TILO-539021 format. One record per residue (C-alpha): residue number from 1; x, y, z. Coordinates in steps of 0.5 Angstrom, whole numbers, plus 500, padded with zeros to 3 digits. Example, Ala and Ser with C-alpha at 12.3 -4.5 7.8 and 13.67 -1.06 7.14 Angstrom:
residues 2
- 1; 525; 491; 516
- 2; 527; 498; 514
***
This chain:
residues 626
- 1; 543; 240; 430
- 2; 542; 234; 432
- 3; 535; 233; 429
- 4; 538; 234; 422
- 5; 534; 228; 417
- 6; 538; 224; 411
- 7; 534; 227; 406
- 8; 531; 234; 405
- 9; 528; 237; 399
- 10; 528; 230; 396
- 11; 535; 231; 394
- 12; 540; 234; 398
- 13; 543; 229; 403
- 14; 546; 232; 410
- 15; 553; 231; 411
- 16; 558; 233; 416
- 17; 558; 240; 420
- 18; 562; 244; 416
- 19; 562; 251; 421
- 20; 557; 254; 426
- 21; 556; 261; 426
- 22; 551; 267; 430
- 23; 545; 265; 426
- 24; 545; 259; 423
- 25; 550; 251; 422
- 26; 553; 250; 415
- 27; 553; 242; 413
- 28; 557; 239; 408
- 29; 551; 235; 403
- 30; 550; 232; 396
- 31; 545; 233; 391
- 32; 543; 226; 389
- 33; 541; 229; 383
- 34; 547; 231; 380
- 35; 551; 227; 384
- 36; 556; 234; 386
- 37; 557; 236; 392
- 38; 554; 242; 396
- 39; 553; 247; 403
- 40; 547; 246; 407
- 41; 545; 253; 412
- 42; 540; 251; 416
- 43; 538; 257; 421
- 44; 540; 254; 429
- 45; 533; 251; 431
- 46; 533; 257; 438
- 47; 531; 261; 434
- 48; 526; 258; 428
- 49; 521; 262; 432
- 50; 524; 269; 432
- 51; 521; 273; 427
- 52; 528; 278; 426
- 53; 532; 271; 425
- 54; 528; 267; 420
- 55; 525; 274; 416
- 56; 533; 275; 414
- 57; 534; 268; 414
- 58; 529; 268; 408
- 59; 532; 274; 406
- 60; 538; 272; 404
- 61; 536; 266; 400
- 62; 532; 270; 397
- 63; 538; 275; 395
- 64; 543; 271; 393
- 65; 538; 266; 389
- 66; 538; 273; 384
- 67; 545; 274; 384
- 68; 549; 269; 378
- 69; 557; 272; 378
- 70; 564; 267; 378
- 71; 565; 272; 385
- 72; 559; 270; 388
- 73; 557; 264; 392
- 74; 551; 261; 388
- 75; 545; 260; 392
- 76; 542; 253; 388
- 77; 535; 252; 392
- 78; 532; 253; 398
- 79; 526; 250; 403
- 80; 523; 249; 409
- 81; 521; 241; 410
- 82; 526; 241; 416
- 83; 521; 239; 422
- 84; 524; 240; 428
- 85; 521; 237; 435
- 86; 522; 241; 441
- 87; 523; 239; 448
- 88; 516; 241; 449
- 89; 513; 236; 443
- 90; 511; 242; 439
- 91; 514; 241; 432
- 92; 517; 248; 428
- 93; 519; 248; 421
- 94; 528; 249; 420
- 95; 529; 253; 414
- 96; 535; 252; 410
- 97; 538; 254; 404
- 98; 543; 249; 399
- 99; 549; 253; 396
- 100; 555; 252; 392
- 101; 560; 248; 395
- 102; 567; 252; 396
- 103; 573; 249; 396
- 104; 577; 253; 401
- 105; 578; 258; 407
- 106; 574; 265; 410
- 107; 579; 271; 409
- 108; 578; 271; 416
- 109; 581; 264; 416
- 110; 587; 266; 412
- 111; 589; 272; 417
- 112; 589; 268; 423
- 113; 594; 263; 420
- 114; 599; 269; 416
- 115; 597; 275; 420
- 116; 595; 280; 414
- 117; 597; 278; 406
- 118; 604; 281; 402
- 119; 599; 288; 399
- 120; 599; 286; 391
- 121; 595; 279; 394
- 122; 592; 283; 398
- 123; 589; 288; 392
- 124; 588; 281; 388
- 125; 583; 279; 393
- 126; 579; 286; 394
- 127; 578; 287; 387
- 128; 575; 281; 386
- 129; 570; 283; 391
- 130; 569; 289; 388
- 131; 568; 285; 382
- 132; 562; 282; 386
- 133; 559; 288; 390
- 134; 559; 291; 382
- 135; 554; 286; 380
- 136; 550; 286; 386
- 137; 549; 293; 386
- 138; 548; 294; 379
- 139; 542; 288; 381
- 140; 539; 293; 386
- 141; 542; 289; 392
- 142; 547; 291; 398
- 143; 550; 287; 402
- 144; 552; 291; 408
- 145; 557; 286; 412
- 146; 563; 286; 407
- 147; 568; 283; 412
- 148; 575; 277; 413
- 149; 569; 273; 415
- 150; 564; 273; 409
- 151; 569; 272; 403
- 152; 572; 265; 402
- 153; 578; 264; 397
- 154; 579; 257; 394
- 155; 584; 252; 393
- 156; 584; 254; 387
- 157; 585; 262; 388
- 158; 578; 264; 387
- 159; 575; 269; 391
- 160; 567; 270; 393
- 161; 563; 273; 396
- 162; 558; 270; 401
- 163; 553; 272; 406
- 164; 548; 276; 404
- 165; 542; 274; 410
- 166; 542; 283; 412
- 167; 542; 284; 405
- 168; 537; 288; 402
- 169; 535; 292; 397
- 170; 537; 298; 395
- 171; 529; 301; 396
- 172; 529; 299; 402
- 173; 536; 300; 405
- 174; 534; 305; 409
- 175; 532; 299; 414
- 176; 539; 299; 417
- 177; 536; 298; 424
- 178; 532; 293; 427
- 179; 526; 294; 431
- 180; 530; 295; 438
- 181; 535; 300; 434
- 182; 541; 295; 435
- 183; 545; 297; 429
- 184; 546; 292; 424
- 185; 553; 289; 421
- 186; 559; 287; 424
- 187; 562; 293; 428
- 188; 569; 293; 426
- 189; 567; 294; 418
- 190; 561; 299; 420
- 191; 561; 305; 415
- 192; 560; 312; 418
- 193; 551; 312; 415
- 194; 550; 305; 419
- 195; 554; 307; 426
- 196; 549; 313; 425
- 197; 543; 309; 423
- 198; 542; 312; 417
- 199; 540; 310; 410
- 200; 546; 305; 406
- 201; 547; 305; 399
- 202; 552; 302; 395
- 203; 557; 306; 398
- 204; 558; 304; 405
- 205; 559; 297; 402
- 206; 565; 301; 398
- 207; 567; 303; 406
- 208; 566; 296; 409
- 209; 570; 294; 403
- 210; 576; 299; 405
- 211; 577; 297; 412
- 212; 577; 290; 411
- 213; 582; 292; 405
- 214; 586; 295; 411
- 215; 587; 289; 416
- 216; 589; 285; 410
- 217; 595; 289; 409
- 218; 597; 291; 416
- 219; 594; 284; 420
- 220; 588; 290; 424
- 221; 583; 294; 422
- 222; 583; 302; 422
- 223; 579; 303; 429
- 224; 580; 299; 435
- 225; 575; 300; 442
- 226; 574; 297; 448
- 227; 566; 296; 445
- 228; 563; 295; 439
- 229; 560; 303; 440
- 230; 567; 306; 442
- 231; 569; 304; 434
- 232; 563; 305; 432
- 233; 564; 313; 434
- 234; 571; 312; 432
- 235; 567; 311; 425
- 236; 564; 317; 425
- 237; 569; 322; 428
- 238; 575; 320; 427
- 239; 580; 320; 421
- 240; 583; 315; 419
- 241; 590; 314; 418
- 242; 595; 311; 412
- 243; 596; 303; 413
- 244; 604; 305; 411
- 245; 603; 306; 419
- 246; 602; 300; 421
- 247; 606; 295; 416
- 248; 612; 297; 411
- 249; 611; 295; 403
- 250; 606; 298; 402
- 251; 606; 303; 396
- 252; 604; 311; 397
- 253; 598; 311; 392
- 254; 595; 305; 395
- 255; 595; 309; 402
- 256; 592; 314; 398
- 257; 586; 309; 395
- 258; 585; 307; 402
- 259; 585; 314; 405
- 260; 579; 315; 400
- 261; 575; 309; 400
- 262; 575; 310; 408
- 263; 573; 318; 408
- 264; 567; 319; 412
- 265; 563; 323; 408
- 266; 560; 318; 403
- 267; 560; 323; 397
- 268; 568; 324; 398
- 269; 568; 316; 398
- 270; 568; 312; 392
- 271; 561; 312; 388
- 272; 562; 306; 386
- 273; 566; 300; 387
- 274; 569; 300; 379
- 275; 572; 306; 380
- 276; 575; 303; 387
- 277; 576; 297; 383
- 278; 579; 300; 378
- 279; 584; 304; 382
- 280; 586; 300; 386
- 281; 588; 295; 379
- 282; 593; 302; 377
- 283; 596; 301; 384
- 284; 597; 293; 382
- 285; 600; 295; 375
- 286; 603; 302; 377
- 287; 600; 307; 374
- 288; 597; 312; 377
- 289; 590; 313; 381
- 290; 585; 318; 381
- 291; 586; 325; 382
- 292; 580; 324; 388
- 293; 584; 318; 391
- 294; 590; 323; 390
- 295; 586; 329; 394
- 296; 584; 325; 399
- 297; 592; 323; 402
- 298; 593; 330; 400
- 299; 589; 332; 405
- 300; 591; 327; 411
- 301; 598; 330; 410
- 302; 596; 337; 410
- 303; 592; 335; 416
- 304; 598; 331; 419
- 305; 602; 337; 418
- 306; 599; 342; 422
- 307; 598; 338; 427
- 308; 605; 336; 427
- 309; 608; 344; 428
- 310; 606; 342; 436
- 311; 605; 334; 436
- 312; 609; 329; 433
- 313; 606; 322; 430
- 314; 608; 316; 434
- 315; 612; 311; 430
- 316; 613; 305; 429
- 317; 620; 304; 428
- 318; 618; 303; 418
- 319; 624; 304; 415
- 320; 620; 307; 409
- 321; 613; 312; 410
- 322; 609; 315; 405
- 323; 608; 322; 405
- 324; 602; 322; 408
- 325; 604; 318; 414
- 326; 610; 322; 415
- 327; 610; 330; 417
- 328; 615; 335; 419
- 329; 615; 335; 428
- 330; 619; 342; 431
- 331; 625; 339; 435
- 332; 627; 342; 442
- 333; 633; 342; 444
- 334; 635; 341; 451
- 335; 641; 343; 454
- 336; 646; 338; 458
- 337; 646; 338; 465
- 338; 654; 340; 465
- 339; 654; 344; 460
- 340; 654; 352; 464
- 341; 649; 358; 462
- 342; 651; 362; 457
- 343; 648; 369; 460
- 344; 646; 371; 467
- 345; 640; 372; 468
- 346; 641; 380; 468
- 347; 645; 379; 462
- 348; 639; 375; 459
- 349; 634; 380; 461
- 350; 638; 386; 459
- 351; 638; 382; 451
- 352; 631; 380; 451
- 353; 629; 390; 452
- 354; 634; 389; 447
- 355; 631; 386; 442
- 356; 625; 388; 443
- 357; 618; 386; 438
- 358; 622; 386; 432
- 359; 624; 378; 434
- 360; 618; 375; 436
- 361; 615; 379; 429
- 362; 621; 376; 425
- 363; 620; 368; 428
- 364; 612; 369; 426
- 365; 614; 370; 420
- 366; 620; 365; 419
- 367; 614; 359; 421
- 368; 609; 362; 416
- 369; 614; 362; 411
- 370; 615; 355; 414
- 371; 608; 354; 413
- 372; 607; 355; 406
- 373; 614; 352; 403
- 374; 611; 345; 406
- 375; 604; 347; 402
- 376; 607; 349; 397
- 377; 611; 343; 397
- 378; 605; 338; 398
- 379; 600; 342; 392
- 380; 606; 341; 387
- 381; 607; 333; 390
- 382; 600; 332; 389
- 383; 598; 336; 384
- 384; 594; 331; 378
- 385; 600; 333; 372
- 386; 596; 336; 366
- 387; 592; 330; 362
- 388; 588; 331; 355
- 389; 581; 328; 356
- 390; 578; 325; 350
- 391; 571; 323; 349
- 392; 570; 315; 350
- 393; 567; 311; 343
- 394; 561; 307; 344
- 395; 562; 300; 343
- 396; 558; 296; 346
- 397; 555; 290; 342
- 398; 561; 291; 338
- 399; 566; 284; 337
- 400; 571; 284; 342
- 401; 577; 285; 337
- 402; 573; 291; 333
- 403; 572; 294; 340
- 404; 579; 293; 342
- 405; 582; 297; 335
- 406; 577; 302; 336
- 407; 579; 304; 343
- 408; 586; 303; 341
- 409; 586; 307; 336
- 410; 584; 313; 340
- 411; 589; 312; 344
- 412; 586; 308; 350
- 413; 588; 302; 354
- 414; 584; 295; 353
- 415; 582; 291; 359
- 416; 576; 285; 358
- 417; 573; 281; 363
- 418; 568; 275; 360
- 419; 562; 275; 363
- 420; 556; 270; 361
- 421; 549; 273; 357
- 422; 543; 270; 355
- 423; 542; 276; 351
- 424; 549; 279; 347
- 425; 552; 274; 342
- 426; 558; 271; 344
- 427; 564; 276; 343
- 428; 561; 282; 342
- 429; 561; 286; 348
- 430; 556; 287; 354
- 431; 558; 294; 357
- 432; 564; 298; 357
- 433; 567; 303; 362
- 434; 568; 309; 362
- 435; 560; 309; 358
- 436; 560; 312; 351
- 437; 560; 319; 350
- 438; 563; 321; 356
- 439; 570; 324; 357
- 440; 576; 320; 360
- 441; 584; 322; 360
- 442; 588; 320; 354
- 443; 592; 313; 356
- 444; 587; 310; 361
- 445; 584; 304; 362
- 446; 576; 302; 358
- 447; 574; 296; 361
- 448; 570; 291; 357
- 449; 565; 285; 359
- 450; 565; 281; 353
- 451; 560; 276; 352
- 452; 562; 269; 354
- 453; 556; 266; 352
- 454; 550; 263; 356
- 455; 553; 260; 363
- 456; 557; 253; 362
- 457; 553; 247; 365
- 458; 557; 240; 366
- 459; 553; 235; 362
- 460; 551; 229; 367
- 461; 553; 221; 367
- 462; 547; 218; 363
- 463; 550; 212; 363
- 464; 545; 206; 366
- 465; 540; 211; 366
- 466; 533; 210; 362
- 467; 531; 214; 357
- 468; 526; 217; 360
- 469; 531; 219; 366
- 470; 536; 221; 362
- 471; 530; 226; 358
- 472; 528; 229; 364
- 473; 535; 230; 367
- 474; 537; 234; 361
- 475; 532; 238; 361
- 476; 532; 240; 369
- 477; 540; 242; 366
- 478; 537; 247; 361
- 479; 540; 242; 355
- 480; 537; 238; 349
- 481; 535; 231; 347
- 482; 539; 229; 340
- 483; 539; 223; 337
- 484; 538; 216; 340
- 485; 542; 211; 336
- 486; 540; 204; 339
- 487; 545; 198; 339
- 488; 545; 191; 342
- 489; 549; 191; 347
- 490; 548; 183; 352
- 491; 550; 187; 358
- 492; 544; 193; 358
- 493; 536; 193; 357
- 494; 532; 196; 353
- 495; 532; 204; 353
- 496; 538; 204; 357
- 497; 544; 209; 357
- 498; 550; 206; 354
- 499; 554; 213; 353
- 500; 553; 221; 351
- 501; 556; 225; 346
- 502; 558; 230; 349
- 503; 561; 224; 354
- 504; 559; 226; 362
- 505; 563; 231; 366
- 506; 564; 236; 359
- 507; 563; 243; 359
- 508; 558; 246; 354
- 509; 553; 251; 353
- 510; 545; 251; 356
- 511; 540; 248; 350
- 512; 547; 244; 348
- 513; 544; 237; 344
- 514; 547; 232; 348
- 515; 546; 225; 343
- 516; 545; 219; 347
- 517; 547; 211; 345
- 518; 542; 207; 350
- 519; 541; 199; 349
- 520; 535; 195; 345
- 521; 535; 190; 349
- 522; 537; 185; 344
- 523; 544; 182; 343
- 524; 545; 177; 336
- 525; 546; 171; 337
- 526; 554; 168; 336
- 527; 554; 162; 332
- 528; 558; 157; 336
- 529; 557; 151; 331
- 530; 564; 147; 330
- 531; 566; 150; 338
- 532; 567; 144; 343
- 533; 561; 144; 349
- 534; 565; 147; 353
- 535; 567; 154; 348
- 536; 560; 155; 345
- 537; 556; 154; 353
- 538; 562; 160; 355
- 539; 561; 163; 348
- 540; 553; 164; 350
- 541; 554; 166; 356
- 542; 558; 172; 355
- 543; 553; 174; 350
- 544; 548; 174; 356
- 545; 544; 168; 353
- 546; 541; 161; 357
- 547; 544; 154; 354
- 548; 539; 149; 354
- 549; 544; 142; 351
- 550; 543; 136; 346
- 551; 546; 131; 345
- 552; 546; 126; 338
- 553; 550; 121; 335
- 554; 554; 122; 329
- 555; 560; 119; 326
- 556; 561; 125; 322
- 557; 564; 130; 328
- 558; 569; 130; 333
- 559; 565; 127; 340
- 560; 563; 134; 344
- 561; 563; 139; 338
- 562; 556; 142; 336
- 563; 553; 140; 330
- 564; 548; 145; 330
- 565; 544; 151; 334
- 566; 537; 154; 335
- 567; 537; 160; 333
- 568; 542; 160; 328
- 569; 549; 164; 329
- 570; 548; 172; 327
- 571; 539; 172; 329
- 572; 537; 177; 333
- 573; 534; 175; 340
- 574; 532; 178; 347
- 575; 537; 179; 352
- 576; 536; 172; 356
- 577; 534; 168; 351
- 578; 535; 161; 350
- 579; 539; 158; 344
- 580; 539; 150; 343
- 581; 546; 146; 342
- 582; 547; 140; 339
- 583; 553; 136; 341
- 584; 556; 129; 337
- 585; 556; 123; 341
- 586; 561; 118; 339
- 587; 556; 112; 335
- 588; 555; 106; 339
- 589; 559; 100; 335
- 590; 553; 096; 331
- 591; 551; 088; 331
- 592; 550; 083; 327
- 593; 545; 077; 330
- 594; 548; 070; 326
- 595; 543; 064; 327
- 596; 547; 056; 325
- 597; 543; 051; 323
- 598; 544; 044; 322
- 599; 547; 040; 316
- 600; 542; 033; 314
- 601; 546; 028; 311
- 602; 544; 026; 304
- 603; 541; 018; 304
- 604; 544; 016; 298
- 605; 551; 019; 298
- 606; 556; 018; 292
- 607; 561; 014; 292
- 608; 566; 019; 288
- 609; 564; 026; 293
- 610; 570; 028; 298
- 611; 565; 031; 304
- 612; 566; 039; 305
- 613; 564; 042; 312
- 614; 561; 049; 311
- 615; 564; 056; 315
- 616; 556; 057; 317
- 617; 552; 053; 322
- 618; 550; 047; 318
- 619; 543; 046; 314
- 620; 537; 043; 318
- 621; 535; 038; 313
- 622; 541; 034; 314
- 623; 539; 032; 321
- 624; 533; 030; 319
- 625; 534; 025; 314
- 626; 538; 020; 318
***
C-alpha cells in the first residue's frame, strides 16, 4: 500500500511490508510509546468500501482482542484513522490492527521448505494449536479457518494461532455462509458441516485441526480435487484414509487419533479440544489412546477388510503399515502360458457335475469362516483392555503440591500447566480436567491448570524521562509508582529519571511498585582551593558549573594556584551556576624612592677635624654658606 502514513494512532510507526494476503497487508511497525516491535495489519484499500470485508476485519480485531493466551497472537490496538485518497479524490478510512510481532514463519512456509514434519514434531505443534483452540472455545469464539497459513512457528519454537478474520461467537456461529451463499473457510480444511453451509461449533475447528495435522504428517491434505467444490464434496462423502498410507513411521495410535478427528459426523469425532490434545499427548508419551479413537480406527479397518475381499487397496511401497491401513486381498492365480491344461473340457464338465452344489456350499462356508476369523481378530486387537474407573477428587483452588499429592494418592498421573490469572492466587489450581466428581480410568492423567498470577509485564526504560512521563507510562502498563529518591547529579535536570528498581526490561507482575531515582537539578560544588587554575576549571566544568576567574597578587601561594572560591566547596547550587575562583599572581617588585641633598661647608672649619663624605646625598645647608 503506497499511501501508508508514518504514524498511526499517534504512536505506531509503519515500516517495511512483511506480507500480503487476499484481504490485508501486514507491515512491521514500532510502538513508539513502549519501544517494542509490532505487526500492523491494514485492510487493502480496494476493499475499504466492501461492507463484508470491513465487517470481517473489524470482527477479527474484536475477537482476537478478547483472547489472551500464550498460543494466540495478541492484538494490542486497532483503529481507523489512516485516510486513503482514491483516484477520484474521495477519501476513505482504512482500518488497521496492531498485533504482537512474532519472529518466525508460518507452518505453510515450513511445509513448503521441508515437505512434511516428523510425527512427534507435528504432534507437538498441533498440541499447541489445540491448547489455543480450547481457550478460545471456552471464551465462546470459533476460529473457522484453522490451516497451516494461520499458524506461526517462532524462532524459539513457540506456536501461535493467528487470523481470527472469520471467527465468530458460538452464539452467532450459524453464519457459515455469506450473503451470496459462498462457503467461508479454506476448502482443504473445511469441516463437512461448513461445506454444507450448516451451523458450525467448536467441533468444526477440531476437524480442521485434524486436516492440518494430516498435512503436517504426510505433506498433503486428506482430500485433493480439481476445484474447491470437488474437495468439499469429498469432505462430506468420502471417508478419510490413515495418514500412514502416505508416509512411513506413523504409529498406529496416531492413525487412530487422526481418523477419529476426521469423522464426518460431528457427534462421532472429538467433542472438545482438550480430548483431542489428550490423545495426542498419549501418543507422544507412549500411553494408550482413548477408546473412542481406537473404535474409529477399528471401523475404518473393518470397512477396508470388507472391501478387500473383492478389491486390493493401492500401495505406496511403505514397508510399515498399521492395522487400519492393511486389508486382506484375495489373490487371483493365473496359470503360466506354457503349462498344459490338466483336464480336458469334457473331463472338467464331468468333474463339476460330480461335485454338485456341495462344493459351492463348502466354499461359501469357508469364506464366511474367514470373515468371522478376521472380525474376531479385529475386535480382539482393538477391544479396549479392562480398566478400573475411579472418581476424580476436587482439587480446584488447592495449592499445586497438595493437589498433586491428592491425585497421585488416588492413582492418577498429573500433568500441570501454568496460566495467568487475575483472580486465583499464584500457585493454586485454576481448573482440572477431568472435572471433579467424574469418573476416569485408574492411571489416567488429570491435567491441572495452575495460576501463575497475573501476566508479567516488562518494566520500560524510564531513564531520561520526566517524572510525570514515567508515572504515565507505568500507569499504562498497570505498574505502580513507588518511592522517588532525589540525588544530585551534574548531568540530570530536576525531576528527570536517572534509574529504576526493578531495572528496565525486568519481567514483573502487574501492580508491582517501581522505585525511581530522579535528579534534583542541583550539584555539589567541588573544593578547588589549592588546585592549579587549569585543574580547577576542569573540575568545575565536569560538575556542569560555569567558571568566573579573578586574580590576586600574593606571596603566600604559588603563582597560578586557586586561593579562594565562591561558593565554597561542598555548597549545593543549581546546575549551570557560576563559581568565582581567585588565582594567585606573583607580587610586583617594591621600588623605594631616595632623595640626594647637597652638603653646605662650615664657615669656621676646625683645623683639628678631618672632613668626611656621607654615603647619602649632601646636606643643603653646606651649599648655602660658601
